[in-house]
Chimera marker file (.cmm) of the C-alpha trace (Angstrom):
<marker_set name="trace">
<marker id="1" x="10.538" y="34.342" z="-3.285" r="1" g="1" b="0" radius="0.5"/>
<marker id="2" x="7.250" y="32.764" z="-2.037" r="1" g="1" b="0" radius="0.5"/>
<marker id="3" x="5.195" y="34.156" z="0.530" r="1" g="1" b="0" radius="0.5"/>
<marker id="4" x="4.217" y="32.301" z="3.694" r="1" g="1" b="0" radius="0.5"/>
<marker id="5" x="0.731" y="31.730" z="2.601" r="1" g="1" b="0" radius="0.5"/>
<marker id="6" x="1.997" y="30.348" z="-0.747" r="1" g="1" b="0" radius="0.5"/>
<marker id="7" x="4.289" y="28.085" z="1.146" r="1" g="1" b="0" radius="0.5"/>
<marker id="8" x="1.396" y="26.793" z="3.334" r="1" g="1" b="0" radius="0.5"/>
<marker id="9" x="-0.775" y="26.188" z="0.341" r="1" g="1" b="0" radius="0.5"/>
<marker id="10" x="1.909" y="24.164" z="-1.346" r="1" g="1" b="0" radius="0.5"/>
<marker id="11" x="2.240" y="22.147" z="1.892" r="1" g="1" b="0" radius="0.5"/>
<marker id="12" x="-1.475" y="21.719" z="2.245" r="1" g="1" b="0" radius="0.5"/>
<marker id="13" x="-1.632" y="20.573" z="-1.535" r="1" g="1" b="0" radius="0.5"/>
<marker id="14" x="1.257" y="18.115" z="-0.879" r="1" g="1" b="0" radius="0.5"/>
<marker id="15" x="-0.568" y="16.810" z="2.230" r="1" g="1" b="0" radius="0.5"/>
<marker id="16" x="-3.727" y="16.535" z="0.164" r="1" g="1" b="0" radius="0.5"/>
<marker id="17" x="-2.024" y="14.714" z="-2.581" r="1" g="1" b="0" radius="0.5"/>
<marker id="18" x="-0.424" y="12.232" z="-0.057" r="1" g="1" b="0" radius="0.5"/>
<marker id="19" x="-3.934" y="11.610" z="1.510" r="1" g="1" b="0" radius="0.5"/>
<marker id="20" x="-5.252" y="10.816" z="-1.958" r="1" g="1" b="0" radius="0.5"/>
<marker id="21" x="-2.337" y="8.318" z="-2.511" r="1" g="1" b="0" radius="0.5"/>
<marker id="22" x="-2.948" y="6.706" z="0.982" r="1" g="1" b="0" radius="0.5"/>
<marker id="23" x="-6.655" y="6.328" z="0.388" r="1" g="1" b="0" radius="0.5"/>
<marker id="24" x="-6.326" y="5.133" z="-3.204" r="1" g="1" b="0" radius="0.5"/>
<marker id="25" x="-3.888" y="2.351" z="-1.996" r="1" g="1" b="0" radius="0.5"/>
<marker id="26" x="-5.515" y="1.810" z="1.352" r="1" g="1" b="0" radius="0.5"/>
<marker id="27" x="-8.832" y="1.103" z="-0.221" r="1" g="1" b="0" radius="0.5"/>
<marker id="28" x="-7.363" y="-1.116" z="-3.025" r="1" g="1" b="0" radius="0.5"/>
<marker id="29" x="-5.777" y="-3.330" z="-0.359" r="1" g="1" b="0" radius="0.5"/>
<marker id="30" x="-8.705" y="-3.486" z="1.816" r="1" g="1" b="0" radius="0.5"/>
<marker id="31" x="-10.663" y="-4.690" z="-1.060" r="1" g="1" b="0" radius="0.5"/>
<marker id="32" x="-8.186" y="-7.170" z="-2.159" r="1" g="1" b="0" radius="0.5"/>
<marker id="33" x="-7.355" y="-8.205" z="1.355" r="1" g="1" b="0" radius="0.5"/>
<marker id="34" x="-10.873" y="-8.650" z="2.833" r="1" g="1" b="0" radius="0.5"/>
<marker id="35" x="-11.915" y="-11.901" z="1.018" r="1" g="1" b="0" radius="0.5"/>
<marker id="36" x="-8.320" y="-13.234" z="1.795" r="1" g="1" b="0" radius="0.5"/>
<marker id="37" x="-8.602" y="-12.444" z="5.505" r="1" g="1" b="0" radius="0.5"/>
<marker id="38" x="-11.804" y="-14.493" z="5.573" r="1" g="1" b="0" radius="0.5"/>
<marker id="39" x="-9.826" y="-17.543" z="4.654" r="1" g="1" b="0" radius="0.5"/>
<marker id="40" x="-6.286" y="-16.480" z="5.419" r="1" g="1" b="0" radius="0.5"/>
<marker id="41" x="-4.602" y="-19.965" z="5.240" r="1" g="1" b="0" radius="0.5"/>
<marker id="42" x="-6.487" y="-21.092" z="2.129" r="1" g="1" b="0" radius="0.5"/>
<marker id="43" x="-6.934" y="-18.296" z="-0.436" r="1" g="1" b="0" radius="0.5"/>
<marker id="44" x="-3.463" y="-18.858" z="-2.022" r="1" g="1" b="0" radius="0.5"/>
<marker id="45" x="-3.823" y="-22.386" z="-2.960" r="1" g="1" b="0" radius="0.5"/>
<marker id="46" x="-4.814" y="-21.955" z="-6.524" r="1" g="1" b="0" radius="0.5"/>
<marker id="47" x="-2.513" y="-18.859" z="-7.129" r="1" g="1" b="0" radius="0.5"/>
<marker id="48" x="0.706" y="-20.303" z="-5.513" r="1" g="1" b="0" radius="0.5"/>
<marker id="49" x="0.418" y="-24.111" z="-4.904" r="1" g="1" b="0" radius="0.5"/>
<marker id="50" x="2.663" y="-25.206" z="-2.168" r="1" g="1" b="0" radius="0.5"/>
<marker id="51" x="2.811" y="-21.930" z="-0.450" r="1" g="1" b="0" radius="0.5"/>
<marker id="52" x="2.860" y="-22.510" z="3.417" r="1" g="1" b="0" radius="0.5"/>
<marker id="53" x="-0.357" y="-21.698" z="4.838" r="1" g="1" b="0" radius="0.5"/>
<marker id="54" x="1.114" y="-19.417" z="7.471" r="1" g="1" b="0" radius="0.5"/>
<marker id="55" x="2.803" y="-17.264" z="4.706" r="1" g="1" b="0" radius="0.5"/>
<marker id="56" x="-0.637" y="-16.903" z="2.827" r="1" g="1" b="0" radius="0.5"/>
<marker id="57" x="-2.064" y="-15.906" z="6.179" r="1" g="1" b="0" radius="0.5"/>
<marker id="58" x="0.663" y="-13.101" z="6.676" r="1" g="1" b="0" radius="0.5"/>
<marker id="59" x="-0.135" y="-11.858" z="3.083" r="1" g="1" b="0" radius="0.5"/>
<marker id="60" x="-3.597" y="-11.783" z="3.888" r="1" g="1" b="0" radius="0.5"/>
<marker id="61" x="-2.911" y="-9.632" z="6.900" r="1" g="1" b="0" radius="0.5"/>
<marker id="62" x="-0.515" y="-7.281" z="5.136" r="1" g="1" b="0" radius="0.5"/>
<marker id="63" x="-3.265" y="-6.676" z="2.548" r="1" g="1" b="0" radius="0.5"/>
<marker id="64" x="-6.198" y="-6.135" z="4.731" r="1" g="1" b="0" radius="0.5"/>
<marker id="65" x="-4.664" y="-4.594" z="7.743" r="1" g="1" b="0" radius="0.5"/>
<marker id="66" x="-2.058" y="-2.951" z="5.740" r="1" g="1" b="0" radius="0.5"/>
<marker id="67" x="-4.704" y="-1.277" z="3.566" r="1" g="1" b="0" radius="0.5"/>
<marker id="68" x="-6.460" y="0.065" z="6.842" r="1" g="1" b="0" radius="0.5"/>
<marker id="69" x="-3.266" y="1.362" z="8.125" r="1" g="1" b="0" radius="0.5"/>
<marker id="70" x="-2.133" y="3.025" z="5.147" r="1" g="1" b="0" radius="0.5"/>
<marker id="71" x="-5.395" y="4.654" z="4.592" r="1" g="1" b="0" radius="0.5"/>
<marker id="72" x="-5.319" y="6.128" z="8.106" r="1" g="1" b="0" radius="0.5"/>
<marker id="73" x="-1.744" y="6.962" z="7.829" r="1" g="1" b="0" radius="0.5"/>
<marker id="74" x="-0.647" y="4.690" z="10.753" r="1" g="1" b="0" radius="0.5"/>
<marker id="75" x="2.810" y="3.416" z="10.711" r="1" g="1" b="0" radius="0.5"/>
<marker id="76" x="2.588" y="4.232" z="6.955" r="1" g="1" b="0" radius="0.5"/>
<marker id="77" x="6.313" y="3.624" z="6.038" r="1" g="1" b="0" radius="0.5"/>
<marker id="78" x="6.275" y="0.176" z="7.632" r="1" g="1" b="0" radius="0.5"/>
<marker id="79" x="3.009" y="-0.860" z="6.022" r="1" g="1" b="0" radius="0.5"/>
<marker id="80" x="3.685" y="0.593" z="2.632" r="1" g="1" b="0" radius="0.5"/>
<marker id="81" x="6.988" y="-1.397" z="2.685" r="1" g="1" b="0" radius="0.5"/>
<marker id="82" x="5.056" y="-4.694" z="3.417" r="1" g="1" b="0" radius="0.5"/>
<marker id="83" x="2.597" y="-3.870" z="0.607" r="1" g="1" b="0" radius="0.5"/>
<marker id="84" x="5.499" y="-3.320" z="-1.672" r="1" g="1" b="0" radius="0.5"/>
<marker id="85" x="7.040" y="-6.568" z="-0.757" r="1" g="1" b="0" radius="0.5"/>
<marker id="86" x="3.596" y="-8.209" z="-1.368" r="1" g="1" b="0" radius="0.5"/>
<marker id="87" x="3.491" y="-6.616" z="-4.808" r="1" g="1" b="0" radius="0.5"/>
<marker id="88" x="7.165" y="-7.715" z="-5.676" r="1" g="1" b="0" radius="0.5"/>
<marker id="89" x="6.159" y="-11.259" z="-4.928" r="1" g="1" b="0" radius="0.5"/>
<marker id="90" x="2.909" y="-11.083" z="-6.937" r="1" g="1" b="0" radius="0.5"/>
<marker id="91" x="4.764" y="-9.727" z="-9.972" r="1" g="1" b="0" radius="0.5"/>
<marker id="92" x="8.008" y="-12.076" z="-9.788" r="1" g="1" b="0" radius="0.5"/>
<marker id="93" x="6.513" y="-15.143" z="-8.424" r="1" g="1" b="0" radius="0.5"/>
<marker id="94" x="3.136" y="-15.318" z="-9.797" r="1" g="1" b="0" radius="0.5"/>
<marker id="95" x="2.381" y="-13.113" z="-12.741" r="1" g="1" b="0" radius="0.5"/>
<marker id="96" x="5.648" y="-13.235" z="-14.629" r="1" g="1" b="0" radius="0.5"/>
<marker id="97" x="6.298" y="-16.777" z="-14.281" r="1" g="1" b="0" radius="0.5"/>
<marker id="98" x="2.719" y="-17.513" z="-15.496" r="1" g="1" b="0" radius="0.5"/>
<marker id="99" x="3.697" y="-15.216" z="-18.732" r="1" g="1" b="0" radius="0.5"/>
<marker id="100" x="1.494" y="-12.398" z="-17.914" r="1" g="1" b="0" radius="0.5"/>
<marker id="101" x="2.502" y="-9.234" z="-19.859" r="1" g="1" b="0" radius="0.5"/>
<marker id="102" x="2.950" y="-5.695" z="-18.461" r="1" g="1" b="0" radius="0.5"/>
<marker id="103" x="-0.190" y="-4.727" z="-20.188" r="1" g="1" b="0" radius="0.5"/>
<marker id="104" x="-2.875" y="-7.289" z="-21.125" r="1" g="1" b="0" radius="0.5"/>
<marker id="105" x="-3.926" y="-7.269" z="-24.712" r="1" g="1" b="0" radius="0.5"/>
<marker id="106" x="-7.455" y="-8.720" z="-23.727" r="1" g="1" b="0" radius="0.5"/>
<marker id="107" x="-9.799" y="-7.335" z="-21.258" r="1" g="1" b="0" radius="0.5"/>
<marker id="108" x="-9.733" y="-9.211" z="-18.077" r="1" g="1" b="0" radius="0.5"/>
<marker id="109" x="-6.398" y="-11.153" z="-18.891" r="1" g="1" b="0" radius="0.5"/>
<marker id="110" x="-3.795" y="-11.050" z="-16.289" r="1" g="1" b="0" radius="0.5"/>
<marker id="111" x="-1.013" y="-8.429" z="-16.347" r="1" g="1" b="0" radius="0.5"/>
<marker id="112" x="1.405" y="-6.850" z="-13.871" r="1" g="1" b="0" radius="0.5"/>
<marker id="113" x="0.569" y="-3.222" z="-14.710" r="1" g="1" b="0" radius="0.5"/>
<marker id="114" x="-1.721" y="-2.763" z="-11.726" r="1" g="1" b="0" radius="0.5"/>
<marker id="115" x="0.685" y="-4.639" z="-9.066" r="1" g="1" b="0" radius="0.5"/>
<marker id="116" x="3.403" y="-2.327" z="-10.472" r="1" g="1" b="0" radius="0.5"/>
<marker id="117" x="1.385" y="0.679" z="-10.144" r="1" g="1" b="0" radius="0.5"/>
<marker id="118" x="0.461" y="-0.362" z="-6.471" r="1" g="1" b="0" radius="0.5"/>
<marker id="119" x="4.371" y="-0.953" z="-5.992" r="1" g="1" b="0" radius="0.5"/>
<marker id="120" x="5.006" y="2.558" z="-7.227" r="1" g="1" b="0" radius="0.5"/>
<marker id="121" x="2.326" y="3.950" z="-4.920" r="1" g="1" b="0" radius="0.5"/>
<marker id="122" x="3.861" y="2.114" z="-1.821" r="1" g="1" b="0" radius="0.5"/>
<marker id="123" x="7.425" y="3.302" z="-2.767" r="1" g="1" b="0" radius="0.5"/>
<marker id="124" x="6.152" y="7.011" z="-3.039" r="1" g="1" b="0" radius="0.5"/>
<marker id="125" x="4.656" y="6.763" z="0.483" r="1" g="1" b="0" radius="0.5"/>
<marker id="126" x="7.839" y="5.131" z="1.832" r="1" g="1" b="0" radius="0.5"/>
<marker id="127" x="9.970" y="7.975" z="0.340" r="1" g="1" b="0" radius="0.5"/>
<marker id="128" x="7.563" y="10.996" z="0.959" r="1" g="1" b="0" radius="0.5"/>
<marker id="129" x="5.958" y="9.787" z="4.182" r="1" g="1" b="0" radius="0.5"/>
<marker id="130" x="2.092" y="10.083" z="4.965" r="1" g="1" b="0" radius="0.5"/>
<marker id="131" x="1.835" y="13.759" z="5.033" r="1" g="1" b="0" radius="0.5"/>
<marker id="132" x="0.186" y="15.911" z="7.617" r="1" g="1" b="0" radius="0.5"/>
<marker id="133" x="-3.105" y="14.588" z="7.381" r="1" g="1" b="0" radius="0.5"/>
<marker id="134" x="-2.375" y="11.183" z="8.862" r="1" g="1" b="0" radius="0.5"/>
<marker id="135" x="-2.323" y="9.479" z="12.253" r="1" g="1" b="0" radius="0.5"/>
<marker id="136" x="1.487" y="9.336" z="11.936" r="1" g="1" b="0" radius="0.5"/>
<marker id="137" x="1.672" y="13.109" z="11.820" r="1" g="1" b="0" radius="0.5"/>
<marker id="138" x="-0.672" y="13.492" z="14.914" r="1" g="1" b="0" radius="0.5"/>
<marker id="139" x="1.390" y="11.162" z="17.000" r="1" g="1" b="0" radius="0.5"/>
<marker id="140" x="4.693" y="12.826" z="15.999" r="1" g="1" b="0" radius="0.5"/>
<marker id="141" x="3.412" y="16.145" z="16.992" r="1" g="1" b="0" radius="0.5"/>
<marker id="142" x="2.345" y="14.723" z="20.419" r="1" g="1" b="0" radius="0.5"/>
<marker id="143" x="5.563" y="13.114" z="21.057" r="1" g="1" b="0" radius="0.5"/>
<marker id="144" x="7.531" y="16.434" z="20.236" r="1" g="1" b="0" radius="0.5"/>
<marker id="145" x="5.328" y="18.262" z="22.602" r="1" g="1" b="0" radius="0.5"/>
<marker id="146" x="5.824" y="15.646" z="25.562" r="1" g="1" b="0" radius="0.5"/>
<marker id="147" x="9.699" y="15.973" z="24.861" r="1" g="1" b="0" radius="0.5"/>
<marker id="148" x="9.630" y="19.719" z="25.552" r="1" g="1" b="0" radius="0.5"/>
<link id1="1" id2="2" r="1" g="1" b="0" radius="0.2"/>
<link id1="2" id2="3" r="1" g="1" b="0" radius="0.2"/>
<link id1="3" id2="4" r="1" g="1" b="0" radius="0.2"/>
<link id1="4" id2="5" r="1" g="1" b="0" radius="0.2"/>
<link id1="5" id2="6" r="1" g="1" b="0" radius="0.2"/>
<link id1="6" id2="7" r="1" g="1" b="0" radius="0.2"/>
<link id1="7" id2="8" r="1" g="1" b="0" radius="0.2"/>
<link id1="8" id2="9" r="1" g="1" b="0" radius="0.2"/>
<link id1="9" id2="10" r="1" g="1" b="0" radius="0.2"/>
<link id1="10" id2="11" r="1" g="1" b="0" radius="0.2"/>
<link id1="11" id2="12" r="1" g="1" b="0" radius="0.2"/>
<link id1="12" id2="13" r="1" g="1" b="0" radius="0.2"/>
<link id1="13" id2="14" r="1" g="1" b="0" radius="0.2"/>
<link id1="14" id2="15" r="1" g="1" b="0" radius="0.2"/>
<link id1="15" id2="16" r="1" g="1" b="0" radius="0.2"/>
<link id1="16" id2="17" r="1" g="1" b="0" radius="0.2"/>
<link id1="17" id2="18" r="1" g="1" b="0" radius="0.2"/>
<link id1="18" id2="19" r="1" g="1" b="0" radius="0.2"/>
<link id1="19" id2="20" r="1" g="1" b="0" radius="0.2"/>
<link id1="20" id2="21" r="1" g="1" b="0" radius="0.2"/>
<link id1="21" id2="22" r="1" g="1" b="0" radius="0.2"/>
<link id1="22" id2="23" r="1" g="1" b="0" radius="0.2"/>
<link id1="23" id2="24" r="1" g="1" b="0" radius="0.2"/>
<link id1="24" id2="25" r="1" g="1" b="0" radius="0.2"/>
<link id1="25" id2="26" r="1" g="1" b="0" radius="0.2"/>
<link id1="26" id2="27" r="1" g="1" b="0" radius="0.2"/>
<link id1="27" id2="28" r="1" g="1" b="0" radius="0.2"/>
<link id1="28" id2="29" r="1" g="1" b="0" radius="0.2"/>
<link id1="29" id2="30" r="1" g="1" b="0" radius="0.2"/>
<link id1="30" id2="31" r="1" g="1" b="0" radius="0.2"/>
<link id1="31" id2="32" r="1" g="1" b="0" radius="0.2"/>
<link id1="32" id2="33" r="1" g="1" b="0" radius="0.2"/>
<link id1="33" id2="34" r="1" g="1" b="0" radius="0.2"/>
<link id1="34" id2="35" r="1" g="1" b="0" radius="0.2"/>
<link id1="35" id2="36" r="1" g="1" b="0" radius="0.2"/>
<link id1="36" id2="37" r="1" g="1" b="0" radius="0.2"/>
<link id1="37" id2="38" r="1" g="1" b="0" radius="0.2"/>
<link id1="38" id2="39" r="1" g="1" b="0" radius="0.2"/>
<link id1="39" id2="40" r="1" g="1" b="0" radius="0.2"/>
<link id1="40" id2="41" r="1" g="1" b="0" radius="0.2"/>
<link id1="41" id2="42" r="1" g="1" b="0" radius="0.2"/>
<link id1="42" id2="43" r="1" g="1" b="0" radius="0.2"/>
<link id1="43" id2="44" r="1" g="1" b="0" radius="0.2"/>
<link id1="44" id2="45" r="1" g="1" b="0" radius="0.2"/>
<link id1="45" id2="46" r="1" g="1" b="0" radius="0.2"/>
<link id1="46" id2="47" r="1" g="1" b="0" radius="0.2"/>
<link id1="47" id2="48" r="1" g="1" b="0" radius="0.2"/>
<link id1="48" id2="49" r="1" g="1" b="0" radius="0.2"/>
<link id1="49" id2="50" r="1" g="1" b="0" radius="0.2"/>
<link id1="50" id2="51" r="1" g="1" b="0" radius="0.2"/>
<link id1="51" id2="52" r="1" g="1" b="0" radius="0.2"/>
<link id1="52" id2="53" r="1" g="1" b="0" radius="0.2"/>
<link id1="53" id2="54" r="1" g="1" b="0" radius="0.2"/>
<link id1="54" id2="55" r="1" g="1" b="0" radius="0.2"/>
<link id1="55" id2="56" r="1" g="1" b="0" radius="0.2"/>
<link id1="56" id2="57" r="1" g="1" b="0" radius="0.2"/>
<link id1="57" id2="58" r="1" g="1" b="0" radius="0.2"/>
<link id1="58" id2="59" r="1" g="1" b="0" radius="0.2"/>
<link id1="59" id2="60" r="1" g="1" b="0" radius="0.2"/>
<link id1="60" id2="61" r="1" g="1" b="0" radius="0.2"/>
<link id1="61" id2="62" r="1" g="1" b="0" radius="0.2"/>
<link id1="62" id2="63" r="1" g="1" b="0" radius="0.2"/>
<link id1="63" id2="64" r="1" g="1" b="0" radius="0.2"/>
<link id1="64" id2="65" r="1" g="1" b="0" radius="0.2"/>
<link id1="65" id2="66" r="1" g="1" b="0" radius="0.2"/>
<link id1="66" id2="67" r="1" g="1" b="0" radius="0.2"/>
<link id1="67" id2="68" r="1" g="1" b="0" radius="0.2"/>
<link id1="68" id2="69" r="1" g="1" b="0" radius="0.2"/>
<link id1="69" id2="70" r="1" g="1" b="0" radius="0.2"/>
<link id1="70" id2="71" r="1" g="1" b="0" radius="0.2"/>
<link id1="71" id2="72" r="1" g="1" b="0" radius="0.2"/>
<link id1="72" id2="73" r="1" g="1" b="0" radius="0.2"/>
<link id1="73" id2="74" r="1" g="1" b="0" radius="0.2"/>
<link id1="74" id2="75" r="1" g="1" b="0" radius="0.2"/>
<link id1="75" id2="76" r="1" g="1" b="0" radius="0.2"/>
<link id1="76" id2="77" r="1" g="1" b="0" radius="0.2"/>
<link id1="77" id2="78" r="1" g="1" b="0" radius="0.2"/>
<link id1="78" id2="79" r="1" g="1" b="0" radius="0.2"/>
<link id1="79" id2="80" r="1" g="1" b="0" radius="0.2"/>
<link id1="80" id2="81" r="1" g="1" b="0" radius="0.2"/>
<link id1="81" id2="82" r="1" g="1" b="0" radius="0.2"/>
<link id1="82" id2="83" r="1" g="1" b="0" radius="0.2"/>
<link id1="83" id2="84" r="1" g="1" b="0" radius="0.2"/>
<link id1="84" id2="85" r="1" g="1" b="0" radius="0.2"/>
<link id1="85" id2="86" r="1" g="1" b="0" radius="0.2"/>
<link id1="86" id2="87" r="1" g="1" b="0" radius="0.2"/>
<link id1="87" id2="88" r="1" g="1" b="0" radius="0.2"/>
<link id1="88" id2="89" r="1" g="1" b="0" radius="0.2"/>
<link id1="89" id2="90" r="1" g="1" b="0" radius="0.2"/>
<link id1="90" id2="91" r="1" g="1" b="0" radius="0.2"/>
<link id1="91" id2="92" r="1" g="1" b="0" radius="0.2"/>
<link id1="92" id2="93" r="1" g="1" b="0" radius="0.2"/>
<link id1="93" id2="94" r="1" g="1" b="0" radius="0.2"/>
<link id1="94" id2="95" r="1" g="1" b="0" radius="0.2"/>
<link id1="95" id2="96" r="1" g="1" b="0" radius="0.2"/>
<link id1="96" id2="97" r="1" g="1" b="0" radius="0.2"/>
<link id1="97" id2="98" r="1" g="1" b="0" radius="0.2"/>
<link id1="98" id2="99" r="1" g="1" b="0" radius="0.2"/>
<link id1="99" id2="100" r="1" g="1" b="0" radius="0.2"/>
<link id1="100" id2="101" r="1" g="1" b="0" radius="0.2"/>
<link id1="101" id2="102" r="1" g="1" b="0" radius="0.2"/>
<link id1="102" id2="103" r="1" g="1" b="0" radius="0.2"/>
<link id1="103" id2="104" r="1" g="1" b="0" radius="0.2"/>
<link id1="104" id2="105" r="1" g="1" b="0" radius="0.2"/>
<link id1="105" id2="106" r="1" g="1" b="0" radius="0.2"/>
<link id1="106" id2="107" r="1" g="1" b="0" radius="0.2"/>
<link id1="107" id2="108" r="1" g="1" b="0" radius="0.2"/>
<link id1="108" id2="109" r="1" g="1" b="0" radius="0.2"/>
<link id1="109" id2="110" r="1" g="1" b="0" radius="0.2"/>
<link id1="110" id2="111" r="1" g="1" b="0" radius="0.2"/>
<link id1="111" id2="112" r="1" g="1" b="0" radius="0.2"/>
<link id1="112" id2="113" r="1" g="1" b="0" radius="0.2"/>
<link id1="113" id2="114" r="1" g="1" b="0" radius="0.2"/>
<link id1="114" id2="115" r="1" g="1" b="0" radius="0.2"/>
<link id1="115" id2="116" r="1" g="1" b="0" radius="0.2"/>
<link id1="116" id2="117" r="1" g="1" b="0" radius="0.2"/>
<link id1="117" id2="118" r="1" g="1" b="0" radius="0.2"/>
<link id1="118" id2="119" r="1" g="1" b="0" radius="0.2"/>
<link id1="119" id2="120" r="1" g="1" b="0" radius="0.2"/>
<link id1="120" id2="121" r="1" g="1" b="0" radius="0.2"/>
<link id1="121" id2="122" r="1" g="1" b="0" radius="0.2"/>
<link id1="122" id2="123" r="1" g="1" b="0" radius="0.2"/>
<link id1="123" id2="124" r="1" g="1" b="0" radius="0.2"/>
<link id1="124" id2="125" r="1" g="1" b="0" radius="0.2"/>
<link id1="125" id2="126" r="1" g="1" b="0" radius="0.2"/>
<link id1="126" id2="127" r="1" g="1" b="0" radius="0.2"/>
<link id1="127" id2="128" r="1" g="1" b="0" radius="0.2"/>
<link id1="128" id2="129" r="1" g="1" b="0" radius="0.2"/>
<link id1="129" id2="130" r="1" g="1" b="0" radius="0.2"/>
<link id1="130" id2="131" r="1" g="1" b="0" radius="0.2"/>
<link id1="131" id2="132" r="1" g="1" b="0" radius="0.2"/>
<link id1="132" id2="133" r="1" g="1" b="0" radius="0.2"/>
<link id1="133" id2="134" r="1" g="1" b="0" radius="0.2"/>
<link id1="134" id2="135" r="1" g="1" b="0" radius="0.2"/>
<link id1="135" id2="136" r="1" g="1" b="0" radius="0.2"/>
<link id1="136" id2="137" r="1" g="1" b="0" radius="0.2"/>
<link id1="137" id2="138" r="1" g="1" b="0" radius="0.2"/>
<link id1="138" id2="139" r="1" g="1" b="0" radius="0.2"/>
<link id1="139" id2="140" r="1" g="1" b="0" radius="0.2"/>
<link id1="140" id2="141" r="1" g="1" b="0" radius="0.2"/>
<link id1="141" id2="142" r="1" g="1" b="0" radius="0.2"/>
<link id1="142" id2="143" r="1" g="1" b="0" radius="0.2"/>
<link id1="143" id2="144" r="1" g="1" b="0" radius="0.2"/>
<link id1="144" id2="145" r="1" g="1" b="0" radius="0.2"/>
<link id1="145" id2="146" r="1" g="1" b="0" radius="0.2"/>
<link id1="146" id2="147" r="1" g="1" b="0" radius="0.2"/>
<link id1="147" id2="148" r="1" g="1" b="0" radius="0.2"/>
</marker_set>
């Protein structure tokens, strides 16, 4: 049987691990989304010709704002879901149709290894939640206090 201190340490370790996952995914999407948010309607023209400009703008928003939200732990399951959808589209409608392998044999060549890893991180955050070191956890605590 574990002591109370050991249980708290495990919880703290889990929360720290979730923070690392959120910050990693968030930083990646802020970085990927920033240039897209500067040109939200036109960034995808060379990647997905014919993509409606409004849909390119939505993807740019999901990547940039979603990255910020996930890093902060704000509406984490919602934004992690949107990022997961973004990665499914990137894998199934951009990379695989262009013949990209799972792992590239040449440095710098396209592959779907990284988008699949981002998808896995997103799914982990959807399933596990943001952890205690997140804005979501703070707002949940506040709303519970206000109900009592």
